[in-house]
ROKOLRO-761947 format. One record per residue (C-alpha): x, y, z; residue in three letters. Coordinates in nm, 2 decimals, padded with zeros to 4 digits. Layout:
# ROKOLRO-761947
> X, Y, Z, type
> X, Y, Z, ALA
...
# end
This chain:
# ROKOLRO-761947
> X, Y, Z, type
> 00.00, 00.00, 00.00, MET
> 00.14, 00.34, -00.10, SER
> 00.20, 00.62, 00.16, ALA
> -00.09, 00.81, 00.00, ASP
> -00.33, 00.52, 00.04, ASN
> -00.22, 00.47, 00.40, GLU
> -00.32, 00.83, 00.47, GLN
> -00.64, 00.82, 00.27, LEU
> -00.78, 00.49, 00.40, GLU
> -00.86, 00.60, 00.75, PRO
> -01.04, 00.91, 00.61, LEU
> -01.24, 00.70, 00.37, ARG
> -01.35, 00.47, 00.65, ARG
> -01.45, 00.77, 00.86, ARG
> -01.65, 00.91, 00.56, ILE
> -01.83, 00.57, 00.53, ASP
> -01.92, 00.57, 00.90, GLU
> -02.05, 00.93, 00.87, ILE
> -02.26, 00.84, 00.56, ASP
> -02.41, 00.55, 00.75, SER
> -02.50, 00.78, 01.04, THR
> -02.64, 01.04, 00.81, LEU
> -02.87, 00.78, 00.64, VAL
> -03.00, 00.67, 00.97, ALA
> -03.06, 01.02, 01.10, LEU
> -03.23, 01.14, 00.77, LEU
> -03.47, 00.84, 00.79, ASN
> -03.53, 00.92, 01.15, GLU
> -03.61, 01.28, 01.06, ARG
> -03.84, 01.16, 00.78, ALA
> -04.03, 00.94, 01.02, GLN
> -04.08, 01.23, 01.25, CYS
> -04.22, 01.43, 00.96, ALA
> -04.46, 01.15, 00.88, ILE
> -04.58, 01.14, 01.24, ASP
> -04.62, 01.52, 01.24, VAL
> -04.83, 01.49, 00.93, GLY
> -05.06, 01.23, 01.09, HIS
> -05.11, 01.46, 01.39, ILE
> -05.19, 01.76, 01.18, LYS
> -05.44, 01.56, 00.97, GLN
> -05.61, 01.43, 01.29, ALA
> -05.62, 01.78, 01.45, SER
> -05.78, 01.93, 01.13, ALA
> -06.08, 01.71, 01.19, GLY
> -06.16, 01.68, 00.82, GLY
> -06.08, 02.04, 00.73, ALA
> -05.78, 02.14, 00.52, ASP
> -05.46, 02.10, 00.72, ALA
> -05.17, 02.32, 00.64, PHE
> -04.86, 02.10, 00.63, PHE
> -04.62, 02.36, 00.49, TYR
> -04.54, 02.62, 00.76, ARG
> -04.33, 02.90, 00.62, PRO
> -04.25, 03.04, 00.96, GLU
> -04.12, 02.70, 01.08, ARG
> -03.90, 02.66, 00.77, VAL
> -03.75, 03.01, 00.82, ALA
> -03.68, 02.93, 01.19, GLN
> -03.51, 02.60, 01.10, ILE
> -03.29, 02.76, 00.84, LEU
> -03.19, 03.04, 01.08, LYS
> -03.10, 02.79, 01.34, LYS
> -02.89, 02.59, 01.09, ILE
> -02.70, 02.91, 01.00, GLU
> -02.64, 02.97, 01.38, ALA
> -02.52, 02.62, 01.43, LEU
> -02.28, 02.61, 01.13, ASN
> -01.91, 02.62, 01.22, THR
> -01.78, 02.54, 00.87, GLY
> -01.61, 02.46, 00.64, PRO
> -01.95, 02.45, 00.46, LEU
> -02.06, 02.80, 00.37, PRO
> -02.40, 02.91, 00.52, ASN
> -02.55, 02.94, 00.17, GLY
> -02.46, 02.59, 00.07, ASP
> -02.58, 02.44, 00.40, LEU
> -02.91, 02.62, 00.37, VAL
> -02.96, 02.48, 00.02, LYS
> -02.89, 02.13, 00.14, LEU
> -03.14, 02.17, 00.43, PHE
> -03.41, 02.32, 00.20, ARG
> -03.40, 02.00, 00.00, GLU
> -03.41, 01.79, 00.32, ILE
> -03.72, 01.99, 00.43, LEU
> -03.87, 01.96, 00.09, SER
> -03.83, 01.58, 00.09, CYS
> -03.97, 01.54, 00.44, CYS
> -04.27, 01.77, 00.35, LEU
> -04.34, 01.55, 00.05, SER
> -04.38, 01.25, 00.29, LEU
> -04.64, 01.45, 00.50, GLU
> -04.82, 01.58, 00.19, GLN
> -04.71, 01.62, -00.17, PRO
> -04.72, 02.00, -00.23, VAL
> -04.84, 02.14, -00.56, ALA
> -04.72, 02.49, -00.65, VAL
> -04.83, 02.70, -00.95, GLY
> -04.61, 02.95, -01.11, TYR
> -04.61, 03.19, -01.41, LEU
> -04.49, 02.97, -01.69, GLY
> -04.38, 02.82, -01.91, PRO
> -04.10, 02.60, -01.77, ALA
> -03.76, 02.77, -01.76, GLY
> -03.87, 03.10, -01.62, THR
> -03.72, 03.28, -01.32, TYR
> -04.06, 03.23, -01.15, THR
> -04.01, 02.85, -01.17, GLN
> -03.66, 02.90, -01.02, ALA
> -03.82, 03.10, -00.74, ALA
> -04.07, 02.82, -00.67, ALA
> -03.80, 02.56, -00.65, VAL
> -03.59, 02.78, -00.42, LYS
> -03.88, 02.82, -00.18, GLN
> -04.03, 02.47, -00.19, PHE
> -03.74, 02.25, -00.31, GLY
> -03.72, 02.00, -00.59, HIS
> -03.97, 01.76, -00.42, PHE
> -04.26, 01.99, -00.47, ALA
> -04.47, 01.95, -00.78, ARG
> -04.44, 02.27, -00.98, THR
> -04.71, 02.36, -01.23, VAL
> -04.66, 02.62, -01.51, PRO
> -04.96, 02.84, -01.58, LEU
> -05.01, 03.09, -01.86, PRO
> -05.06, 03.41, -01.67, ASP
> -05.06, 03.56, -01.32, ILE
> -05.44, 03.57, -01.30, ASP
> -05.45, 03.19, -01.36, GLU
> -05.20, 03.13, -01.07, VAL
> -05.44, 03.32, -00.84, PHE
> -05.75, 03.14, -00.97, ARG
> -05.60, 02.79, -00.94, GLU
> -05.49, 02.85, -00.58, VAL
> -05.82, 03.01, -00.49, GLU
> -06.00, 02.71, -00.63, ALA
> -05.79, 02.47, -00.42, GLY
> -05.65, 02.30, -00.73, ALA
> -05.30, 02.40, -00.61, LEU
> -05.17, 02.45, -00.26, HIS
> -04.96, 02.76, -00.33, TYR
> -04.86, 03.00, -00.62, GLY
> -04.55, 03.19, -00.69, VAL
> -04.58, 03.52, -00.88, VAL
> -04.33, 03.80, -00.95, PRO
> -04.40, 04.13, -00.78, VAL
> -04.10, 04.36, -00.81, GLU
> -03.77, 04.40, -01.00, ASN
> -03.49, 04.61, -00.85, SER
> -03.43, 04.80, -01.17, THR
> -03.77, 04.79, -01.35, GLU
> -04.01, 04.83, -01.07, GLY
> -04.34, 04.67, -00.97, MET
> -04.53, 04.40, -01.16, VAL
> -04.86, 04.58, -01.17, ASN
> -05.07, 04.27, -01.27, ARG
> -04.98, 04.10, -00.95, THR
> -05.08, 04.40, -00.74, LEU
> -05.41, 04.43, -00.93, ASP
> -05.49, 04.06, -00.86, CYS
> -05.47, 04.13, -00.49, PHE
> -05.74, 04.40, -00.51, ILE
> -06.00, 04.13, -00.59, THR
> -05.84, 03.82, -00.45, SER
> -05.89, 03.69, -00.09, LYS
> -05.56, 03.50, -00.10, LEU
> -05.28, 03.58, 00.15, SER
> -04.91, 03.64, 00.11, VAL
> -04.74, 03.34, 00.27, CYS
> -04.38, 03.41, 00.18, GLY
> -04.14, 03.60, -00.04, GLU
> -03.84, 03.49, -00.25, VAL
> -03.56, 03.71, -00.39, GLU
> -03.35, 03.59, -00.68, LEU
> -03.05, 03.75, -00.84, PRO
> -03.12, 03.79, -01.21, ILE
> -02.85, 03.71, -01.45, HIS
> -02.96, 03.72, -01.82, GLN
> -02.81, 03.52, -02.10, CYS
> -02.83, 03.55, -02.48, LEU
> -02.90, 03.21, -02.64, MET
> -02.96, 03.06, -02.98, VAL
> -03.03, 02.72, -03.13, SER
> -02.76, 02.52, -03.31, GLY
> -02.39, 02.60, -03.29, ASP
> -02.45, 02.98, -03.25, GLY
> -02.30, 03.07, -03.59, SER
> -02.62, 03.19, -03.75, GLN
> -02.70, 03.56, -03.81, LYS
> -02.94, 03.70, -03.54, ILE
> -03.23, 03.88, -03.70, GLU
> -03.47, 03.90, -03.40, THR
> -03.43, 03.90, -03.02, ILE
> -03.72, 03.77, -02.80, TYR
> -03.77, 03.82, -02.43, SER
> -04.01, 03.93, -02.16, HIS
> -04.05, 04.31, -02.16, ALA
> -03.87, 04.35, -01.83, GLN
> -03.57, 04.14, -01.94, SER
> -03.54, 04.35, -02.26, LEU
> -03.54, 04.66, -02.05, ALA
> -03.28, 04.51, -01.81, GLN
> -03.04, 04.45, -02.10, CYS
> -03.12, 04.76, -02.31, ARG
> -02.77, 04.92, -02.30, VAL
> -02.59, 04.59, -02.37, TRP
> -02.81, 04.52, -02.67, MET
> -02.77, 04.87, -02.80, ASP
> -02.39, 04.82, -02.80, HIS
> -02.37, 04.46, -02.92, GLN
> -02.68, 04.43, -03.15, TYR
> -02.77, 04.78, -03.26, PRO
> -03.07, 04.78, -03.50, GLY
> -03.17, 04.42, -03.44, ILE
> -03.55, 04.40, -03.38, PRO
> -03.66, 04.32, -03.02, ARG
> -03.99, 04.13, -02.98, GLU
> -04.17, 04.11, -02.65, VAL
> -04.26, 03.75, -02.54, ALA
> -04.51, 03.66, -02.26, PRO
> -04.21, 03.52, -02.06, SER
> -03.85, 03.43, -02.09, ASN
> -03.94, 03.07, -02.11, GLY
> -04.16, 03.13, -02.41, GLU
> -03.88, 03.34, -02.57, ALA
> -03.65, 03.04, -02.53, ALA
> -03.91, 02.81, -02.69, LYS
> -03.93, 03.04, -02.99, ARG
> -03.55, 03.06, -03.02, ALA
> -03.54, 02.68, -03.02, ALA
> -03.81, 02.65, -03.30, ALA
> -03.73, 02.95, -03.53, GLU
> -03.41, 03.01, -03.73, PRO
> -03.21, 03.33, -03.68, ASN
> -03.38, 03.41, -03.35, VAL
> -03.21, 03.47, -03.02, ALA
> -03.37, 03.48, -02.67, ALA
> -03.28, 03.65, -02.35, ILE
> -03.34, 03.42, -02.05, ALA
> -03.17, 03.24, -01.77, GLY
> -02.94, 02.94, -01.78, GLU
> -03.22, 02.71, -01.68, THR
> -03.41, 02.79, -02.00, ALA
> -03.11, 02.72, -02.21, ALA
> -03.07, 02.38, -02.06, GLU
> -03.44, 02.30, -02.09, LEU
> -03.48, 02.40, -02.45, TYR
> -03.14, 02.28, -02.57, GLY
> -03.00, 02.63, -02.66, LEU
> -02.65, 02.75, -02.68, ARG
> -02.55, 03.05, -02.46, ILE
> -02.34, 03.29, -02.66, ILE
> -02.32, 03.57, -02.39, ALA
> -02.37, 03.56, -02.01, ARG
> -02.45, 03.82, -01.75, ASN
> -02.57, 04.07, -02.01, ILE
> -02.79, 04.27, -01.76, GLU
> -02.70, 04.63, -01.74, ASP
> -02.70, 04.63, -01.36, HIS
> -02.51, 04.33, -01.21, PRO
> -02.70, 04.36, -00.87, ASP
> -03.03, 04.31, -01.05, ASN
> -03.28, 04.11, -00.83, LYS
> -03.65, 04.01, -00.87, THR
> -03.88, 03.96, -00.57, ARG
> -04.15, 03.70, -00.59, PHE
> -04.45, 03.64, -00.36, LEU
> -04.58, 03.31, -00.24, VAL
> -04.96, 03.31, -00.23, ILE
> -05.19, 03.07, -00.05, GLY
> -05.50, 03.03, 00.17, ARG
> -05.33, 03.04, 00.51, GLN
> -05.23, 03.30, 00.77, GLN
> -04.86, 03.25, 00.86, VAL
> -04.75, 03.27, 01.22, GLY
> -04.45, 03.48, 01.34, PRO
> -04.10, 03.36, 01.26, SER
> -03.92, 03.64, 01.45, GLY
> -03.80, 03.80, 01.13, HIS
> -04.11, 03.90, 00.94, ASP
> -04.27, 04.15, 00.70, LYS
> -04.63, 04.24, 00.66, THR
> -04.82, 04.36, 00.35, SER
> -05.15, 04.55, 00.36, ILE
> -05.39, 04.71, 00.11, LEU
> -05.53, 05.05, 00.20, VAL
> -05.81, 05.24, 00.02, SER
> -05.88, 05.60, 00.10, THR
> -06.10, 05.89, -00.01, GLN
> -05.95, 06.09, -00.29, ASN
> -05.87, 06.40, -00.09, GLU
> -05.57, 06.62, 00.01, PRO
> -05.35, 06.46, 00.28, GLY
> -05.50, 06.11, 00.24, ALA
> -05.16, 05.94, 00.19, LEU
> -05.00, 06.15, 00.47, PHE
> -05.28, 06.04, 00.71, ASN
> -05.21, 05.67, 00.62, VAL
> -04.84, 05.70, 00.66, LEU
> -04.83, 05.91, 00.98, GLN
> -04.91, 05.61, 01.22, PRO
> -04.60, 05.42, 01.09, PHE
> -04.38, 05.71, 01.19, GLN
> -04.56, 05.75, 01.52, LYS
> -04.50, 05.39, 01.62, HIS
> -04.15, 05.36, 01.47, GLY
> -04.24, 05.10, 01.21, ILE
> -04.01, 05.09, 00.91, SER
> -04.17, 05.09, 00.56, LEU
> -04.01, 04.88, 00.29, THR
> -04.24, 04.95, 00.00, ARG
> -04.54, 05.16, -00.10, ILE
> -04.71, 05.15, -00.43, GLU
> -05.03, 05.31, -00.57, THR
> -05.28, 05.14, -00.81, ARG
> -05.61, 05.27, -00.94, PRO
> -05.91, 05.12, -00.76, ALA
> -06.16, 04.92, -00.98, LYS
> -06.45, 05.15, -00.88, SER
> -06.39, 05.39, -01.17, GLY
> -06.43, 05.71, -00.96, ASN
> -06.06, 05.80, -00.97, TRP
> -05.99, 05.66, -00.63, SER
> -05.67, 05.47, -00.55, TYR
> -05.54, 05.19, -00.33, VAL
> -05.21, 05.17, -00.16, PHE
> -05.00, 04.86, -00.12, PHE
> -04.77, 04.89, 00.18, ILE
> -04.50, 04.66, 00.30, ASP
> -04.34, 04.71, 00.64, PHE
> -04.13, 04.53, 00.90, ASP
> -04.30, 04.32, 01.17, GLY
> -04.58, 04.07, 01.21, HIS
> -04.95, 04.16, 01.24, TRP
> -04.97, 03.99, 01.57, GLN
> -04.70, 04.22, 01.72, ASP
> -04.86, 04.48, 01.96, ASP
> -04.69, 04.77, 01.77, SER
> -04.83, 04.65, 01.44, ILE
> -05.18, 04.61, 01.59, GLN
> -05.16, 04.97, 01.70, SER
> -05.05, 05.09, 01.36, VAL
> -05.33, 04.90, 01.18, LEU
> -05.59, 05.04, 01.42, ALA
> -05.47, 05.40, 01.36, ASP
> -05.46, 05.35, 00.98, VAL
> -05.81, 05.20, 00.99, GLY
> -05.93, 05.51, 01.16, ALA
> -05.84, 05.73, 00.86, VAL
> -05.89, 05.49, 00.57, ALA
> -06.20, 05.35, 00.40, ASN
> -06.05, 05.00, 00.42, GLU
> -05.74, 04.82, 00.55, VAL
> -05.69, 04.47, 00.43, ARG
> -05.41, 04.25, 00.58, ASN
> -05.26, 04.07, 00.28, LEU
> -05.04, 03.86, 00.52, GLY
> -04.74, 03.85, 00.74, SER
> -04.46, 03.62, 00.63, TYR
> -04.09, 03.55, 00.69, PRO
> -03.85, 03.79, 00.51, LYS
> -03.67, 03.65, 00.21, ALA
> -03.35, 03.46, 00.27, GLN
> -03.08, 03.49, 00.00, LEU
# end
């Protein structure tokens, strides 16, 4: 036996021992998850039981980070445990998650990041359909885009909340890195570039420099743009790496977004109210009279109680009388005493205050 093998053999034996222990512990954890599922089902008494608890997942992942002493980076360890949690949840109840399709979009990537690869992800043609399928109970949850750091809000998502009774159960943030991709060997002349409107906007400067004068066509999604590039000659698509893999395209340029810190925020929608995780955000919808000082009156209670706002957006109400609704995100959980006071004060000056949900803040 060589000197190298003499040194390696004890380490390999130790790795084998650790693997055996890991298998036993993972199966023990899985059995605990199954037992939890049985208890939840019995406690529900025939009603819908919520097996996926976003606040519990957030607490577990925070604890994993606190326990980590390396050499595994926190981010890698969290990814591993997300998949363990996803696998165990699938033993309690297979979770079905709708997302803005088709396959290969960033919204699908956000759904997988939140629920893991063991969830069943279902592509849907538009944001309205995601809301409808979750409302009807055909799917447990939905994932929809709500905000891009460079291009602003996704208004269709906000408008769906005006009429929907669904709650926000979580949020996901994804760094967005765009790629230019084509079919074949990449040698063909590009005559048209397809992508979603926001992706085209995110890569405008790069395209002006690299492909001036080439027509740009808006597609319903990046996934659809990739499908067209796979089917049509002399067509390129802007999408993520997942789309290139899914549709067999060749990436000819990577990270073409004009702002390298570009991120998109997604919301998880469902039919449950989420308990406090200790690191939460709340979203509300507020409607007011169309009168001077209306917005000031809504915002003043947040300053009074020291609550930090993270986002405020305005959308026209559907009543047709030139009134507006405000979407407001802020730190804290609706069960907190300070948030209860804020909501009471806002309710005193608004026509309506609707709690869209409290949920754990996104973990990168």
